[in-house]
N, C-alpha and C positions, 0 to 999 in steps of 0.2 A: 788283168782282172776283170769280171766278168760279174755284171749288179745281175739283179731278178725284178722282169721288169715289170713293174704297178698298175694296177687296173684304174683308171680316173674313178674319181667318189660320184658315186650318184645315188640319190633317196628319191625315194617316193612310198607313201600314202594309199591306202586301199582303198578312200573315198576323197571324190575332190568337194562336195558339197554335200550337209545332210541338214534334215525338218525333222527336228524332235519336238515332242508335246511334253508342257511341267511334268513332272513327276516321271517320267520312263528314264533309260537307262542305254548307254550305249557305248559301244570299243571300238578304238578303230588301229588298224598293222601298221610299221612304220617301217619300212625297207631299207638295206644302204648296199649297195655294191659297192667295191672296190675292199680296200683294210680299214674301214674306223677302228677306232681308238675310244671312240665316243658314242652316244647317241640322247637327245636329252631335247625335252617336248618344252614349248613356251603359249602360256595362255596370252589369251588377246592383250593383256595390258603390257605383254613381251619379258613377263618377268617368267622365270624358271617354276617348274611343274616343280613341287617334289609331295610326296605321299601324301595322299590325308583320308576320312573316311566317305568323301565321294567323289576322291578320283586317288586310284590305284592305277603304279607303274608296272611291266613284267619285260625287263630289258634282256636282250639276249647279245650276243657280238656283233651281229647284223640284224638286229629284228628286237624290234620295242611296242608293243602292246601301252595304250592308255585308254584307261576304263573311264568313265563318266557316267555315273550314280545318282537317281535321283534326280533330273535335269531342273535347273531355274532359269530363272528368265535372264538372270544377273551372268549365263554361263555363256551367251550368245558370244561369235565373234570370231578373229581366224584364229585357228592353233598350226603352229610351227612347231615342226622334226628337224633337228639340226645334226648334221652328221662328221664329225671331227677326226683325220688320219693323224695319226703320227707327224707327220711338219708340221699341223696347227692348218692345215688348210680345212673350209666347210665348205660343208651343201649343206641344203634345206630343200622342205617339202611342207606343204603348206594344204589344210580340209579349213569349209568356211561350215560352221554351225550357227544353225536357225532355230531356234527356238520358243513354238507357240503354245498359247494355250488352250489343254483344250475348252467344250464347251461342258461347263461343270454347274449344276447348282448347289448352293454353300449353304446346309443348316438349313432347309426351306420348310415351317411349321405349320401344320396342320394335325388339326382345325385354327384357327385365329384368333380369339376373342375380340367379337366390341360393344359399350357400351352405346344406349339408344340414344340419340340425336348426336353424338358425337362424331368428330372427322375419323371417319378413320384412313388407316394405311397399308393395304395389306403388300407383305414384304415379298418379295418373291425377288433372292441375290441369289443369281447368276454371271458369269464369268466367261472370258474367253479371248483369242486373240486374232484376228481383230475384235476388235468389241459386237458384242453380235446386238441381231437385232430384236425385239421383244415385243409381241403380241398377243394381246389378253383375251379368252373365252367365257363370257355368262350360257350358260342354257346352249351350247353350242352355236351361237353368235358373236362375231366380232367385236369387242366393244370399241366403240366410235366416238367422241364426244359428242360428235351431229347427232346420233340418236337415243345418246346417256348423255343429260345433260352436268348429271352431279356425279360424274366420273371424271378420271382426268389418271390419265399413265403419266405420272414424275420421269422426272431426268434420271433418275437412280432405278428405273422399271418399277419402281412398286403403282401397286393401282391404288389411288383417291378412291374415295367413294365421304362427299358429302352427306350431315344430317342423315347417319345410316340411323336402317331401319330395319324389324321384324319381317319386311318381305325384300331385304337386302340379302338377306340367306341365301345358304346354296353353297355349289360348289362351283370352284371359275377355278378354268387356265389359265398359267400361265407360260407359253410356247414362245424358244428361242432359235436361231440360227443362224447362221455363219456365210453365206451365200459364195466365198472364197472360198471353202475348202467344200459345200454341198452336204454340211452339217445341221444338226437336226435334233430337238430336243424335245419338251416338256413334263410339268407337275402339276399334280393337280392340288387345291387349296380350298380347303371345309369354311368357307365363313358361318363363323358363328356371331350373332347376335342379343346384348342381357341388356334386363332393364337395370338399374344403377336403383338398389335398396330406398325406400322413399315413407318411413313413418308419418304415419295418415293422423295418429290418433294418440295423443298425451298432457294431461291437463293437470294442472295444479290439485294438492289434494289439501282438506282440514280434517284432522281431528281430534279431539277430544283425547287428555291424557288419561292413562289403562285402557283404549276400549282399542280397536282394534280398526287399523289403515288399509286399504285396500286400493294399487298403485296398477292402471290397465296399461299397456303401450304398444299400439296394433299398426303392423307393417306391413307391406309389400313390394311387389318382386320379381324379377321372374334372372334366375331360379328364385324363388322362395328364398330370404332371407333366416337367420340364425338372430335370435334376439339375448342380449345378456342386460345386466345389469349396471350398473355402480356406482356404490356411494362415495360422493365429496369429500367430506367429513373424512373421515379415515381411506379411503384407496379400495374398500373390499367391494368385494365382484359376486354375483350371483345370474347362475344362468339357469337351466329349465331344468328343476327336480331338486337346485343346492335349497341345506338347508343349514342355518347359522347353529354355532351348536349349542343358543342358549336355544333355540329351538320358535322364534321369536321372529326370522326369518325365512321364509319359505320363498320359489318361483315355481309357478306353474305354467303351463306352452302348449300350444298347438296352433298350425296353418295361418302361423303370423301374428296369432298374438299370444303377448305374455301377462299375467299377475303375480305383482309381487305383492305379499302380503305380509303384515307388521301384527303381530297380536303383543298383548300389552305394550299399547304404545306408554314412550318415557320420552321426559326432554330432550333428553340427547339423542333421540332419535329427529329431530328440525334441522331440516337444513333442505339440501340440493341433492335430487338424483338423476341419473343421467340413464338415458333409455339408448341402447345401441341397435341399430340392423345391422348382419353381414352378411354375406356373398361371397364367393367368387368370386368377384367381380367389385368389387366394394363393398359401400357402408355408409350409413347415414346415424347421426344422433341428434337428438332432444333433448334436452334437461326438463325438472318439473320440480317445485318446492312444496315438501310434506311441511305445511305449518298445524300447531300445537296450539289448543287450549285450553290452559290448566285454570282451577283453582286462584286468587292470590294466594303470595307465600309471603313472609313475616323476613325480609331480611337482617333486621336488628336482633340483637343480642343485647343490646347495652336497656335495659325495661327501669335501673334504677336513677335516681336524678338527687342531686342535693342542691338547696342553697337555703339564703336566708329573707327577712326581709327585710322587703327594698331590692333586694335583687336579683332583675330576671335573667331566664332560665329558657331555653329553648330545649323542646321536648321532642325529636324525631323519629317519627314511624316509616316504616318506608318500605314496600313491598313490590311483586313484581306479581305481575298477570297475566294473562292471553285471553279471553280481548281486555282495554285497560281498565282499573276498576278502581267506585266513587270512595274517597276518605271522606269520613267528621269522623268527630270525637264527641266525648260522653264522657261526666263528672255524672256520679251519683244518678245514676237513669236517666240526666237534663243533656241534651245535644246542647254542646256547643256553639251555635252562629258563624259560618265565614268571616261576620263580622265581627264577635270576637265581645269581651263585652267589658270594663270598666279597666282592671287590669290581666287579663285574657288578649290574645290574638291567633289568630290562625293564616298560616303561608302557605297555600297549594302548588303545589304540580303535579307532571304526571310519574306516578311511581313513588311521589313522597309529599308528605305533611306532617307541616311544623308549631305543631302548639308551642305559641312564647308565654309564659306565666310570667309573674310580674307578683310573689306573695304578699301580702300585706298583712297578714295576721294569721296566726293557727287551723283556721278554717281553709285556708287554702293551699297546705300543705294535703298530700294523701297523696288516692289513685285517680287516676285517669283511665279513659279508656278508647282504642281506636279501633273502629270498626273498618272492612273492606271488603265490595260486595261488586260482582259483576257478573255475566251471566249462563256461569257454571256454579256460583258457589258463593258463600260469605264465609271469613274468619275475623277476629276478635285477635286485640293484645292489649296485653294493660301494663300499664307502665307506672312507675310508686315515684311523689316527691315527695320529699325525705327532707328534716330542717338541718343545714351542717352547723359543724362545730370547726373550733380550731382542733390545730392538732396535738396530739401528745408531743410531749417531750420526747428527742432523740437521748441515745445511749451508747455510752461505752464510748467514751468521749479519749483521746488517746493524744499526746503529745508523740509526737515523733521531728528525728535531725534537726534537736535544737540544734544550733550554737550560738555566738556570742549575738548574732543581729539579727537572727532569723528560729521559726518554728515551725514547724506543719503540723494541725489541730484535723485531729480524721471522726467519726463519728458513726453511726449506726440508724437510721432514718429510723421515726416512728411508729411504734403498732398502728396508729391511727392517723391519720389523715384527714378526719374530719369530716371525710366522704367528695372532699373537696381538693383537687390537685397542689399538693406544696407547689409555692412558687416560687421559693430560695428560704436558703437558712442563716439563721443571725448568730453570728460568732460576736462574745463580747471576751473581749482582756482588759487585767488593770493587772500594775502591779501591788503588789503585797502591803496593802495598812491605807493603798489614794479609797477613795469616793469617786471615781470620775476611770468609767467606766470605757472605754473604745471600740468601736464597731465597726465588723466588717463581714459585708454578704458575700453569696458563698455564688458562682458563679453557677446560674439556671438552681439544679438540685444535685452539683455535683455535691462527692462526699468528702470532699478535702479544702480547707483551707491554709494557706499558707501567711503565719505573722512575718511582718516586715518594721522595718525600723526601733528593732527592740536594743535594750542597753546592756550594755553586757555584766558580767555576774548579780543580775537581779530576778527578784521573784517576782514570779506573774499569778494572777488568776486568769481561769479560761472556764465557758459555759456556752452552751450549744441551746438556739430555738427555733423550730421551721416557722415559715408565714406561709397560710395560704390564705384562699379569697375573704373568707370571714375575717381573719387575723392570725396574732402569730402567740403562737400555745404557749405553754409554759415551757423555760430555764431548767434543764440537764443540770445535772449533778457538777458541781463545782469541784475544776482539777486546777490543782497547782503544777508547775514548772518550774526549773529557776535554768538561764544563760549558760553559758559555758562563759570562764572570766577573760581578758585578752593573753592574747598570747603569742609567742613566734608560728609566721607561716610554715605551711606547710612546702616541701620542697615544690620548686616549679614542674612543668611537665618541656620536652621538648622538642621540636622533629627540625632538622636541616632540611634544605636547600640552598643547592651552590648557585650564588651568585655574578654575574657577569667577570668575564679579568679574573684577576688575582683576590676574589672576596667570595666568602663564605656566609649564607644568611639563615641564624640560628634562629626559630621561631619559639617564643614562649607563651606558654598555657598558664594562667594564671588556674592557683589551685585554691586550695583551703587561707585568706587572709587573715586567720587568728582574731579575726575579730576590726580589726584595723588596718588603713590604706600599705597597697608596697609601696613602699620611700622605692627603693632601688632594688635592679639586679644587679648582682655583682659575679660578671661574665670573667672566667682566668684561663688563659691556653695557652700551649706550648705545641710544639712537636715531640714526637717518640722518643727524639734522640738527644733530647735538650732538657735542663733541670730549671729553669728559672721559667717563672710563672710570669704569663702576659697578663696585664686586669684593663678591663673595658668597662666601663659605669654603667649602666641603661635606665632610663627613667622609668619606675615603676606602670606608669600609665602605657608605654610604650609596647608592644608586643611581638618583635621582632629586636633580633642582635648582628648589626652585621661587622663581620671580624676580616681586617683587609689592612696594608696589604701583607697574601702569603705566596709561602714555596708550593716551587709545581712537585708534583711530585712528589708531595711528603705527607703522613698521617701526623694527623692532630688530635691528641687531648683537653676536652673543656671539662670544667665546671663550675657551674650555677648556682648560686643562690642568693634568695630572694630577702630582702631586709624590712621587718616593718617598722613603727618605734620599737617594740617588746623586743623589736633582736633580729638576729638571722636564723633563716632553716634549716634543715640538713641537704646537705648537695645535692644536688645531680649532675650525674656525670655521662657524659657524652664523646664519640668518637666519629672521626670524618678521616676524609684520604681527600686529598686535592690530588687531582691526575695532571699527566705529561702538560707541559707548556702546546698548547693549538697550535698546529702552523698557520699563519698569519696568511690567509690569498684573498683576494677578492670575494668570491662566495662568501667565504667564512666571514668576512669585516662584514657584511652588509648582510647574509644572513640570520642577524637577530636585532636587527633594526626595525622599526616598521615605517610605514611608509612618508609620514611624518617629518621620521628623522632623515631617512634617504631624501627628503626632498629641499629638508632644513639645508645638507651637507651638501648636495649640490649648487642650491643657490649660494650658501656660503664662497666654493668656491668660481662663482660666477663672479661676482660682488671683487674676489680678490683677485680675478685679471682682468679685470674692467679700472681696477687701480694699477694693477702693473698698467697698464696701456694707460693709462692719464696722462702717468706719469713719466713714461718714454714719449711721449708727444711733449710733455712740458721740457723738457730737457731738448733733444732732436729737434722741432720742428715748432714752438714757443708757442703750443698752443693747449688747450683742453681747456678740462674743469680746473685744475689746479693753479694753472695760469692764470684762470679767472679771477681763483678768491686773491693771489698773491696780486694780483695790479688790483684791485680791491682794496686790499688790505693795505699797498703802498701810497693808495692815492691821498687816505685819511687821514688827518692833520691831527697830532696826539702831541701831549704836552706833557702828560707823564714819560715818555718813553725819549730818552735819551739820543734812543738810534733813528725816533722817527723825526725828533727836531734834526738830525744830521740830513734827511734826507727833504727835508724843506729848504735848509738853508745852501743842497744842490752837494751836498757830502753822498757819495755812494756809498752804499752797503754789497758787499759781496760773501756769498755762500760756499765755499768750497766741499765739493763732491767728489770723490772716488771716480775715475774712470773707466768705462765699463767696454768690454770686449765686444766683437758683434752677436758674441753666443749668449753674455746677458750678465758673463762671468766680471770679477774684479780681475783686473789687471795684475800681472802681478809685481812691475812697478807702484811707488808707492805715489799716479801722475796723481793730476788734480785739475778741474779749471773750475770758474770762478766765473758768477756770476754776477753780476752788477747792476745794479736797479738804482736809474737816476732820479730824480724830484718829479721827468717830464713820464714815469713811468714804463722809460723805454728800459731794455734788459742789452746785454752787454754781455760773449760770453768768452775767454779767453783761457787759454793753459794759462796751469802758474809761475810765477818768474820764478819760482822756487829752483825749478830745473832746469834752469839753464846755470 
């Protein structure tokens, strides 16, 4: 059988080495001779190339084209084209791709602006591979640190100018070159130096209420700044040409000067105003304070005072003014001196003057005048000192919530307090026919008083009077009421809460006790499937009843009755459900215990363990605390114990104990051992002879 000769597999690429700049595109052709069944490209990382947005593949039987679009630095490396025939034999060819960055200026701005006196950094962002050499020129001369002490070319190729001035303005050339490729390029950058705006004139202003205030702000700078105003109290702003809605605020300005005019100045205009000068290169802000002077204003609305002979009273005169006012008192056109008189004194401080008057007769009651004066004007305020009286009588006395032992008295305040505030109310009550009134004072000026300690089924009379500093007024109209007779208590209120284990806690809330203390609560309870009730008596002083032991997973019915000496209340009915028996685990066992209980249990377990160890030492090694106690007791001589006497006479005492196995459990055989205690305190053990 003849076989067709198969040509040897050969692979070649159109180019061996290629230089490509960043952003350029290139294609490579791979040709295979022979009978390839597959042509594949591999990237520099050894990964098979799959078509993507930046890499395209066009493959035919023996020809494949690889296209690289918009090359990046990371694309550099060795690319391989591999051909595979039907037998799996492979051949490959490779091409070296070198990527370089062309000389490129990236987003270089012109002009670049700087503030006068600052350190300027003129930016020239240029890239290439290899790194370019950068030279700066100004006025056709290369900038060197030797001839330009304030100039320095930084490592990032930017030009730094220390304390830049207007004289440094102009066009600067940034020239970059790559010697290996003979590549060179430049960019011209205009440098502009501006002066930071500066406010040169702004002063505090004082204006009189009702007049006009003019505030001037002057600023300089290059370019000339715009000036605006801001009112600190509410943040309101004004610029040139603005006018407030009420027309009182207006701004006019030109050539770096702005004037804020306030017409009809009010006290609310007082405060800080900010002036800001702003240009495209920066701003400057200063503040001033607008002070407002005004005639004294009285802040006291209380002008009538009450007192009585011998009772001192303070009459307060309070004013607000700017500048501060001087204050004095007059009585019938006569000035009261600061030192005072026999029954008057003057206490003064800024903005306040207090006249202390102690009336000695009717002449001291009447009109007093307070005068306040400053350089803006003078004001007067008149005060009246009137004679106080006791209050009139309260009215609408009512009784409510009357029970066997308690009653609530309510009333309306009197029509007149006598000119002096009421201090409290006096409530008097007594049994009808009795002459002994009992007094109860109200808490402050409350209109309610609770009478306690009353006798059941008794008629009482009650009256109310108001008391002020002058004294007690007349009593109100007398009211009569009768307390309730003693009766059975009201049904108790009940709320439940599950207790520990098989217990349930019933909270008992006492209601009306009927006038006598609750003697006891009768608690009857049963399951919903039983007919017979269980009864529990609870003392009346208790506020709960504990029901136990109860059954798991069971519904209970409860009937609670309260009893006093008069009889039983109506029953209160209650139901609750006991849940299923919980699983007893270590976690659930200790979860309900507090830290103290857990520590106590641990201590108890440790104590038990120590006792067991001591008993073991007693029997096995004849030592331990128990052995010491035994020896001490046996060594004592007693006359009242028959056994002790036998020990003294040299007879032995015997203790028969069950034998223990190694695991600590009792032996199934009734074996015992004897412990023989001799008079010399020695102890001998032997098996029981009964075994034989």
